[in-house]
N, C-alpha and C positions, 0 to 999 in steps of 0.2 A: 503493500498501500505505500503510495507516495507522500514524501513529507508535507509538513504545512507549515508556515511561520510560526503558528500559535505552538505546535509542540517542540518545536526546536527551542523557543522564547521560553517555554515553562518545563524545558530538561533540568532536573536539579542533579546536582554531581554527587556522586558517592562516595566510597570510601577507595574505592578504583575506578580507570578510565571505562569506559563501556563505549559502543555504538549503538546510533539509529538508522536503521537503515533508511533509504530513499528508493532507489530504481538506476537500473544501467550502472550498475557498480559503485553509484554513489551513497556516502551516508555521512552521517556528522560525527566525530569524535569528541566526547563529553568527556574532557579532564576530571580529576578528581580536585583542581584547583577552581572549576568551575568556567574555564575556557571551552569554548567549541568551535572546532576546526572541521570543514569542509573535505573529505577525502574521496578520492577515487580508487580503486583498486582493478589494476588489468593485466592481463599475461601479454609478456612480449619476449618473442624467440627462446619459448619457452619455458621463462623465469617470470614470477611475480612481481609485481611491481606496484608501488602507490605513488600517484601524485597530488601533491598537495593544491587545492581549489580557491583558497582563501577562510576568513577568520570569521566569525558571525559575533556580533551583527556588521561588522566594517563590510565583510562581503554578503550579499542578500542571498535570499534561496534562488532567486531564479539568476541571479548572476554568476553561482554555484554551476548551476545546472547549464548556463549558457557554454562555460569553462568545459564544463564533461562533455558536451556534445562536440567542440573544438576537436577535444582531444579524441574523440571517438572517429572523426574523419578524419584525423592523422594516423589512428589506427589501420582503418580501412584503406590508405596509402602504405602501410608497412612501414609506417615513421613513429619511431618512440615519441610520443610526447614530452616525458622527462627528458629526452637528451635533446629534445627541438627544443624545449626551454632553454636549458642551459646555453644551449650554440646560440641562442638569441641573447640572454646575458650578456655573454663573453662579447657578443658582437657590437651591443650598447657600449660595454665598456670600453671595447675598442677603438669607438668611434668617438667616444668622449674624450679620450687620453691620446689618440693619434690625430687632432685637428692639425689643420695646415698652420697655424701658429706656433702649435707646440713644435712640428718637425722644421719648421723654418727657424724658430730658435735655436734649437738642438744644433742644425746645420751652421746658421750662422755664429755661435760659439764656437763650433771646431775650425771653421775657415779662417775666421776673422784675423787670424795669425799670420796668414801669407799676405793679408792686403797691405795696404800704407792705411795708417788711421784715418786720412779724407776718403780712401775708397771704401773703406767698411761703414763710415759714418753715412758715408750715400745710399750705399744698402738697404741699411738699417732703416733710415729714413724714407724710402721709397715701400717698404714694408709696413712701417708702423703708419704712415700718411693715407696710401692708397687700397693695399692689399689685405692687412689682418681687418680692417673696419668692413671689408666686403666679404671675403671668405677666412678669415681667421679660425671663425668658430668651426666651422665645417669639417667633417672628417675627410683626410686628404684623398682616402681611395675612393671617394664619392662626389669629386668634385669635377665638372664638365668641360669641357670648351665651350660651348654658351655660356655659362657662367661667367669663365674668365675673358671669356669676349666683354660682356657687358660690363665689366668692372674696368676693361681697358677703354671702354669707346666713352666710358664716363672720364679717365684721362685725355682721352682725345677731343673732347666736348671743350675743354677749358683752353685749348690748343699748346697742349704739351703733347706735342707729337715724339718727340725724341725721348718724353720720360715715359710714354706708351710701349715705347720698345725696348727699351732698358728692365719694366717693370716685369714684361713679358720673358725677357732673358733672365731674371731672377730667380721668377717664380719656375721656371724651366729647370733652373739647377736645386730649387729645392724640391720637387719631383723627382727629379733624377737622382737625389738624395733617398729620398723615401723608398724609391725602386731596391735601391741600393741596400737600404737596411729593413726589406721587408714590410714595408708599412702602405705599400700602394705599389700596382702592377704597370701603370703605365704614367707619361706625360702628356695630358692634354694640351697644355701650349704647343706640342709638334702638330696639330693639328689646326692652327690660326697661322701657316704660313698663307701671305695673301690674304688676309682679313683685316689686316692695320693699313692706314695711311703712309704711305711711305715717307721715310726721315727724310729730312731737309741734310743734303750733305754739305757738311760745313770745312771749308778748306778756310783753314788758318792763314792770311795772308803772308806773303814774302816776296820781297824784292828780288827779281831774278834777273834782270836786264843788267849785263855787266857795266854799263855808262853810271846805274844808279847806284847801284851796289858800292862803286867807286863814291859818290857822292855820301851814301849813309856812311861809309866808313871814317870819309873826314869830317863828317859831323859828328860822330862819336870821342874823334881826336880833339873835336874844337867844343866837346862837351862841357858845362861850367858848373854840374853838380857835384855831388860826394865823389871823393877821390877812389872810394872802394865801389863805387857805383859805377864810376870809369872804366874802371878795370876791369869788372864784369862784363862790361858791355864790351868792351877791347876782346875780350875772352871768348865771348858769346859765337864768333863767326869760325875760330880756329879749332873748339873741340867740338862742335856738332851735335852737342849734347841737349836734353830736355832743360827746360828753364829751370824744373825742380831739384836734379841732378846736379847742375852745374851750382847753384847756390847752396848748396849745401856740401861745398868739398871742404874736404879737413884735412887738414898739412899731413896727418899722419898716414893720408892716401896718396901723397906726391913724392916722389921719386925725382929730385932734379938730377942727379947725376946718370939715370938709366935713361931718363927723359921719358918716366912711363907715369902714368896716374891710373890705380887701381881702386876702381870703384865696388864696395860689397855688394852682394844680391840682393840684401835688404832695402838699400836707395832708388834700384832701379824697378822701372815698371813692370818690364817682363820677370823681374825676379831670379836674376842670374849674374854674376859678378861679369864685369866689363873692363876692358883695360881702354884706355884713351894715349896713345903713341904721342908726346909732344913735342910739337915743332918747336925751332929755336925761336920764334916770335912767342909761342905759348909760354917757355922758360922765359923770356923776358920778362912776361906781365907777371907769375909768378916770384921772380926775382925783386921786380919792383914793388910787389905789394908785401913781402916778408918782413920787412923792416918796422912794417906798421901793425900786420895781425900774427907775425912767426910765431909768438908765444903763446898763443890762444889756440882753442880748439878750430875754430872755422878760419877757412881763408878768406872769405867775407860773411863776418858776422852781423848781427842784427846792430842798429843805432842803439837799440834800446836795451840789449842783453848783449854782452859777449858769449851767453851760453846758449844762443838760438842762432841758427842762420839768417843770413839777409830775408828780408818779406819776399813772399813769392809776389809780390805788387812791383817790386822795385824797378827792375829792367822795363818792365811794360810803361811803369810812371816815367822812366826816362825818355823812352822813345816817342811817347807824348808831348815832354816837354821839348823836344827838338821837332817837335810839328811833323810826326810821322802818325798818321790817323790809323786807327784799327784796321782801315780798308786798305792802309799799306805795306804794315809792316807789325808783326808781333814778335813776342819774346820767342815763339815757338817757330817762326819763319824763320830762322838763322839756319835751323834742319832742311827747311825745303829748301833754299838759297844753295846749301851747298848740295843737296842730292841732285838738284837741277844741274847745275852748273859742272858738276864733275859726270854726269852723264854724258852732259855734252861735250865735253872733252877728252870722252873715251873710253875711262875707266869702269871697271867689270861691275855690274848690278851687286854681285856678290859680295864683293868687298866694301862696296858702300853702306850698302843694306846692314854688314856686319857692323859696321864702323858706326851706325845710327842705333845700333843696338834693337832691331825689329824685331819681329817673332820668327822662331824657328820653329815650324809645324813639326819635324820629328823631335818630340822631346827627347828620347834618348841621346839623340847628337847635340843637342842644344846643351845637355849638361856638362860636355865636353868641350862644344869649342869657342868658346869666350877668347881664346889666344889664337881664333884660328885665322888667316891671312896678316897674321902681326905683322911681317915684312912690308908684304904690299901696303898695308892700312898706313904703316911708318911712312913709306915713301909718297904715299897720295897726301896723306896730312901737311908733311913739308911743302910739297907742290902746292896744294890748297893754299897754303900760307903764301908762301910766296905769288902766287896767282893774285890773292887778296891785295898784297902789299904793292902790286903792279896797275890794278884797278884805283887804286887809293891815288 
């Protein structure tokens, strides 16, 4: 005979647990403490099992029967309802703990040591500002390409096209980390090829016409600002380095006798050590600076603190003071100038690229090649310095 709410409510506890049967394997277990539990007995794979269906009165008789009927449907499909419940519980725990934000934070903490502090800060800012509010709480394995696209389209809507592409790239790195650590199976960002507005290609302005290069060099010689700024400007075309690499030069890296500047990997964009053969002209600049900062750590220290290198804006600001606009010449433009004119004068692309410290696709080869073409690079940089002097 089926149970009623009245019968369950009025069932009094005894000195030991007892059952009140309902139907289809369901019953109420009345504990001696007075608590009342809905249960269902069933057999699966030849074994007797019990499934908890709730506690009365938090779970009503109707709700308990609905759970029983759902469990019986699973049994009809040869699915163990107890095992199914455990699997769903584990899935919910997995989804709650393996959110995109959790995985992204774990990835960031592991990887940030490989980046400059500026680059690491940029990645984290993108995640905090654009990604976490949109998909941070979602399980990383459930995020779809359309969800990613909606997030990226919002970034594009504020005309931050380049940022949208960078955010997509960072998300791809997080998804690939998730795949490698077993928290997701694929990278949905790879499905978004061709869905974003194309990036605006930024060409850093560089003077490459020989006559104009000569005028630039004469303007640098006539610069009336800080002595150290003038020396950094004079060294820029000879060194072919990125502005950040040049301004962080330390005296411990400079060997004036061997005419070599050895820059450690952590200072280079590509995180590989780099060698700059020093031309006679570059040596002369270092010797000019040495009486001023030779006892300090940095060749070009900050004007505010000797414990920090020259500001990243110093060379750029000096170019503006000399009336070179950002569309004419940038601090980074000295590299473009060297690349263009050295190629035009017949130097091998491989040698030029090595001196520019551009990326080597073969990572195994890259680990050993920072001294490759050293003799050719030494000859090239001395020719380059002489050529610049002739233009000046």
